[in-house]
C-alpha positions as a printed NumPy array, in Angstrom:
array([[ 71.354,  47.033,  28.629],
       [ 68.678,  48.155,  26.333],
       [ 68.766,  44.452,  25.042],
       [ 67.812,  43.226,  28.343],
       [ 65.195,  46.055,  29.274],
       [ 63.222,  45.527,  26.301],
       [ 63.214,  41.65 ,  26.395],
       [ 61.702,  42.153,  30.482],
       [ 58.913,  44.452,  29.026],
       [ 58.347,  41.505,  26.021],
       [ 58.105,  39.26 ,  28.952],
       [ 55.261,  41.399,  30.839],
       [ 52.919,  41.524,  28.123],
       [ 53.123,  38.536,  27.133],
       [ 52.192,  37.668,  30.599],
       [ 49.516,  40.068,  30.623],
       [ 48.329,  38.968,  27.586],
       [ 48.298,  35.73 ,  28.92 ],
       [ 46.418,  36.648,  32.164],
       [ 43.401,  38.626,  30.31 ],
       [ 43.155,  35.586,  27.805],
       [ 42.127,  33.507,  30.973],
       [ 39.652,  34.664,  32.333],
       [ 37.873,  35.637,  29.458],
       [ 34.358,  33.072,  29.789],
       [ 35.187,  30.736,  26.901],
       [ 31.673,  29.249,  24.795],
       [ 32.012,  25.95 ,  22.604],
       [ 29.725,  26.291,  19.249],
       [ 27.609,  24.023,  19.854],
       [ 27.091,  20.898,  17.363],
       [ 23.654,  20.606,  15.919],
       [ 21.855,  17.537,  14.099],
       [ 18.606,  17.51 ,  11.98 ],
       [ 15.406,  15.597,  13.149],
       [ 13.644,  14.509,  10.49 ],
       [  9.545,  15.144,  11.787],
       [  6.774,  13.273,  10.507],
       [  4.088,  15.365,  10.709],
       [  3.104,  16.298,   7.075],
       [  0.912,  14.87 ,   3.954],
       [  1.84 ,  13.742,   1.489],
       [  0.919,  12.12 ,  -1.951],
       [  2.633,   9.631,  -4.488],
       [  2.673,   7.035,  -6.857],
       [  3.866,   2.845,  -6.098],
       [  3.998,  -0.41 ,  -7.999],
       [  4.569,  -3.76 ,  -7.851],
       [  3.186,  -6.608,  -7.607],
       [  0.151,  -9.071,  -6.446],
       [ -0.979, -12.561,  -6.213],
       [ -5.145, -13.542,  -5.927],
       [ -7.358, -15.887,  -5.057],
       [-11.007, -15.777,  -6.331],
       [-13.484, -19.105,  -4.758],
       [-16.969, -19.066,  -6.208],
       [-19.558, -21.873,  -7.967],
       [-21.985, -21.512, -11.034],
       [-25.086, -22.461,  -9.651],
       [-28.201, -23.752, -11.499],
       [-30.957, -23.64 ,  -9.249],
       [-33.343, -25.405, -11.682],
       [-31.097, -28.531, -11.647],
       [-31.448, -31.649,  -9.616],
       [-29.327, -31.778,  -6.864],
       [-25.321, -33.26 ,  -7.083],
       [-25.064, -31.811, -10.373],
       [-26.188, -27.736, -10.143],
       [-23.215, -26.373,  -8.474],
       [-20.148, -26.047, -10.102],
       [-17.498, -25.11 ,  -8.166],
       [-14.142, -23.018,  -9.095],
       [-11.166, -21.618,  -7.727],
       [ -9.333, -19.305, -10.099],
       [ -5.293, -18.233,  -8.831],
       [ -4.237, -15.482, -10.816],
       [ -1.079, -12.677, -10.915],
       [ -0.546,  -9.24 , -11.574],
       [  1.771,  -6.014, -12.224],
       [  0.502,  -2.898, -10.327],
       [  0.246,   0.186, -10.462],
       [ -1.509,   4.058,  -8.701],
       [ -1.067,   6.321,  -6.457],
       [ -1.527,   7.29 ,  -2.273],
       [ -2.561,  10.691,  -0.365],
       [ -2.483,  11.088,   2.824],
       [ -1.68 ,  12.59 ,   6.217],
       [  0.435,  12.095,   9.4  ],
       [  0.915,  13.681,  12.81 ],
       [  3.684,  12.633,  15.484],
       [  4.256,  12.699,  18.918],
       [  7.302,  11.808,  20.256],
       [  8.317,   8.385,  18.352],
       [  4.644,   7.472,  17.141],
       [  2.782,   8.308,  14.338],
       [ -1.099,   8.224,  13.274],
       [ -2.456,   9.373,   9.867],
       [ -4.607,   8.341,   7.475],
       [ -4.4  ,   7.6  ,   3.667],
       [ -6.411,   6.371,   0.878],
       [ -4.956,   4.705,  -2.194],
       [ -5.668,   2.784,  -5.589],
       [ -4.408,   1.201,  -7.802],
       [ -5.186,  -0.317, -11.488],
       [ -4.448,  -4.274, -12.049],
       [ -5.459,  -7.293, -14.134],
       [ -5.739, -10.379, -12.748],
       [ -6.916, -12.871, -14.991],
       [ -8.32 , -13.873, -16.824],
       [ -8.569, -17.194, -15.205],
       [-11.152, -20.707, -17.22 ],
       [-12.393, -23.178, -15.219],
       [-13.919, -25.789, -18.072],
       [-16.702, -27.826, -15.891],
       [-19.396, -30.772, -17.456],
       [-22.978, -29.786, -17.326],
       [-25.773, -31.749, -19.251],
       [-23.18 , -33.189, -21.863],
       [-22.163, -29.095, -22.581],
       [-18.991, -28.075, -20.616],
       [-18.935, -24.931, -19.496],
       [-15.866, -22.629, -19.504],
       [-16.376, -19.841, -16.587],
       [-13.847, -17.265, -16.414],
       [-12.925, -14.345, -13.89 ],
       [-11.119, -11.313, -14.236],
       [-10.171,  -8.775, -11.455],
       [-10.176,  -4.909, -11.504],
       [ -8.642,  -1.995,  -9.824],
       [ -8.163,  -2.133,  -5.893],
       [ -8.58 ,   1.168,  -3.969],
       [ -8.766,   1.477,  -0.315],
       [ -8.958,   3.741,   2.902],
       [ -6.573,   3.136,   5.9  ],
       [ -5.632,   4.287,   9.309],
       [ -1.52 ,   4.402,   9.936],
       [  0.242,   3.709,  12.969],
       [  3.935,   3.922,  13.011],
       [  6.668,   4.261,  15.17 ],
       [ 10.24 ,   7.349,  14.011],
       [ 13.697,   7.153,  14.509],
       [ 14.162,  10.042,  12.823],
       [ 14.392,   9.54 ,   9.352],
       [ 12.786,   5.912,   9.376],
       [  9.609,   5.029,   9.848],
       [  8.242,   0.985,  10.476],
       [  3.861,   1.761,  10.238],
       [  1.283,  -0.907,  10.176],
       [ -2.067,  -0.129,   8.572],
       [ -5.78 ,  -1.08 ,   8.447],
       [ -9.075,   0.047,   6.481],
       [-11.925,  -1.01 ,   4.447],
       [-11.168,  -1.68 ,   0.778],
       [-12.789,  -1.751,  -3.012],
       [-12.6  ,  -4.136,  -5.999],
       [-14.832,  -5.412,  -8.759],
       [-14.989,  -8.577, -10.644],
       [-15.813,  -9.873, -14.237],
       [-17.405, -13.004, -14.626],
       [-18.233, -15.356, -18.062],
       [-19.412, -18.41 , -18.551],
       [-19.756, -19.395, -22.233],
       [-20.766, -22.932, -23.69 ],
       [-16.903, -24.767, -24.446],
       [-18.194, -26.565, -27.671],
       [-19.417, -23.392, -29.396],
       [-18.608, -20.603, -26.607],
       [-22.176, -19.923, -27.069],
       [-22.701, -16.74 , -24.224],
       [-24.509, -18.457, -20.64 ],
       [-23.962, -15.425, -18.138],
       [-22.366, -12.607, -17.949],
       [-21.715, -10.951, -14.839],
       [-18.921,  -7.678, -15.197],
       [-17.916,  -5.542, -12.974],
       [-19.393,  -7.22 ,  -9.986],
       [-18.424,  -4.95 ,  -7.132],
       [-16.638,  -6.508,  -3.951],
       [-16.053,  -4.862,  -0.604],
       [-14.213,  -5.322,   2.203],
       [-11.193,  -5.231,   4.486],
       [ -7.325,  -4.114,   4.134],
       [ -4.356,  -4.813,   6.53 ],
       [ -0.48 ,  -4.149,   6.044],
       [  2.863,  -3.007,   6.873],
       [  5.713,  -1.327,   5.667],
       [  8.916,   0.813,   6.381],
       [  9.591,   4.423,   5.026],
       [ 12.947,   6.579,   4.325],
       [ 12.98 ,   9.937,   3.641],
       [ 15.448,  10.136,   1.743],
       [ 15.788,  14.268,   1.171],
       [ 13.238,  16.786,   3.557],
       [ 10.605,  15.975,   0.127],
       [ 11.171,  12.762,  -1.128],
       [ 10.31 ,   9.579,   1.119],
       [ 10.732,   6.253,  -0.085],
       [  8.717,   3.001,   1.142],
       [  8.125,  -0.992,   0.419],
       [  4.956,  -1.993,   1.374],
       [  2.509,  -5.026,   2.029],
       [ -0.741,  -5.137,   1.964],
       [ -3.954,  -8.255,   2.563],
       [ -7.265,  -7.163,   0.552],
       [-10.015,  -9.677,   1.446],
       [-13.364,  -9.091,  -0.541],
       [-16.606, -11.052,  -0.121],
       [-18.346, -10.051,  -3.954],
       [-22.214, -10.333,  -3.285],
       [-24.63 , -13.137,  -5.452],
       [-24.614, -12.642,  -8.717],
       [-27.995, -13.946,  -9.144],
       [-30.126, -14.341, -12.437],
       [-26.617, -13.377, -14.998],
       [-27.668, -16.029, -17.24 ],
       [-27.449, -14.935, -20.956],
       [-30.198, -17.778, -22.806],
       [-33.461, -16.801, -20.621],
       [-34.269, -20.902, -20.15 ],
       [-31.071, -21.363, -18.597],
       [-31.108, -20.109, -14.657],
       [-27.939, -19.38 , -13.649],
       [-26.209, -18.22 , -10.086],
       [-22.67 , -16.982,  -9.342],
       [-22.453, -17.367,  -5.346],
       [-20.314, -17.972,  -2.217],
       [-17.347, -15.341,  -4.155],
       [-14.842, -15.146,  -1.724],
       [-11.795, -13.292,  -3.31 ],
       [ -8.241, -11.778,  -1.958],
       [ -5.322, -10.291,  -2.839],
       [ -1.713, -10.26 ,  -1.181],
       [  0.436,  -7.134,  -2.907],
       [  4.277,  -5.859,  -2.602],
       [  4.115,  -2.554,  -3.633],
       [  7.471,   0.396,  -3.591],
       [  6.45 ,   3.642,  -3.327],
       [  7.739,   7.144,  -3.644],
       [  5.86 ,  10.353,  -1.477],
       [  6.254,  14.063,  -2.5  ],
       [  6.043,  15.939,   1.172],
       [  3.854,  18.977,   0.739],
       [  5.188,  21.231,   3.565],
       [  8.492,  19.411,   5.203],
       [  9.64 ,  19.605,   8.956],
       [ 13.716,  19.486,   9.788],
       [ 14.06 ,  19.838,  13.252],
       [ 17.304,  20.551,  15.218],
       [ 18.036,  17.923,  18.4  ]])
């Protein structure tokens, strides 16, 4: 009899507990996932390789037509290294930004030899650093960003001409400034909340003003004209965010 009473009481307690538990509200803990926000300012470094092409002419206006223009086409490659800094603003999936960058480079020197009135000439060009200021437009998907860029760019080129037979200086135009444009595209990945890795392709196009009267002997008038210069660059980059933002979806 005693066992029956105990069993009955236990059954009543169990039933009451189950009923109370069923009446209590239940709510599962929300699952959260981080979503990267590209609205930020940054600075960083980049390195890579580039290919340059320089088309220009040695022009001797005092010589007879047909013998007074020596055309040159020089191609060369260079290792690049430099830095960039900029800011981005994200709205929905779209990202706009502005960036300034510069890279050290050494294209050439490349030399062409030309016959001129019985005295051959060695004409040499050497490209220097590149720098640019560009706007960026991108599409972001969480930690990934693809982007295109366009802006203005600058560089400088050194030109020298010597007489082949004795290497006597004939002309010198060091640090000739070239101005133009840059267009490019790339992809970036936010490896951490603070560090962004990327890969970028850029095309630079420059027009260098004519370098007139750059002759070394006073009696030989020489100009360097019709200068068209372009560079294609492929660089890897790493950027450090100043104020990383990570939101919950």
